[in-house]
C-alpha positions, -999 to +999 in steps of 0.1 A: -146-862-646-179-864-663-209-840-658-226-865-637-196-868-613-191-829-609-228-820-612-242-795-637-231-759-635-257-731-638-240-707-663-256-673-668-246-640-682-254-605-669-242-568-672-209-562-656-213-546-622-186-526-601-184-555-576-172-578-605-141-559-611-123-571-581-127-607-592-117-599-628-086-581-615-076-612-596-083-636-624-060-616-648-031-618-623-031-657-623+003-666-638-010-697-655-040-678-671-017-650-682+007-676-698-021-694-716-036-662-729-002-647-739-012-617-720+003-593-695-012-588-660-021-552-652-015-533-621-047-522-603-051-486-616-045-492-653-069-523-650-097-502-634-091-475-661-094-500-689-127-512-675-140-478-671-134-472-708-150-505-718-181-498-697-184-463-711-182-474-746-217-482-759-202-501-789-187-527-766-209-555-752-193-568-720-209-595-698-201-611-665-201-649-664-218-664-633-215-700-624-239-712-597-243-675-589-205-668-584-185-645-608-165-668-630-152-644-656-163-622-684-170-620-722-166-590-745-173-581-781-157-549-796-147-533-829-110-534-838-091-531-871-125-528-889-138-562-875-159-574-848-139-593-821-148-614-792-128-623-762-132-638-728-114-646-695-126-674-673-112-679-638-089-711-637-112-728-612-138-732-639-115-745-668-123-778-681-160-778-669-177-764-701-182-730-685-164-710-713-181-729-741-216-725-725-209-688-717-196-680-752-226-698-768-249-677-747-231-646-756-231-653-793-268-657-792-270-620-781-250-608-810-265-609-845-237-593-865-213-616-883-186-623-890-170-624-855-133-630-850-113-642-820-075-642-816-061-672-796-025-680-787-014-712-806-004-728-773-039-722-757-055-755-768-083-751-743-094-718-758-091-732-793-115-761-783-140-735-768-140-716-800-143-745-823-172-759-803-189-725-806-186-726-845-153-707-850-129-720-877-092-710-882-087-684-908-050-678-906-020-680-882-001-647-874+031-639-858+036-609-837+072-610-823+072-640-801+034-644-800+020-668-825-018-669-827-047-682-847-073-659-861-105-677-857-139-667-874-175-674-871 
């Protein structure tokens, strides 16, 4: 489907609000999204505790992704292992529409510190494309038990 056939999406970022967490919780429960991200879905209380920590940490930049005014996911940047890392989660309804690429591009404009790293499961070709379109390049491949992932850097 081309952009002309589907119409253009209005992708915007804003600060995470309490009401966004219900959508985020449901998105991380999607079995296909969990498989692609090589993640584990959380139950409600640990999920909300996690987000309370994120939102309380002034060193973390977290933003809600809006598409045509609707909550479509989130992006985050944080410090771990002595490096700045970025990650995102987009609702599957918005996959393949350029939403993640647009949102990540907007997010990276808000960040001035470089380098930035992202970790992506080798099997997640869609996320690899998003990162590459946003200027990330593969640095290395790592194995963590059954998980194989690329470390990408911009």
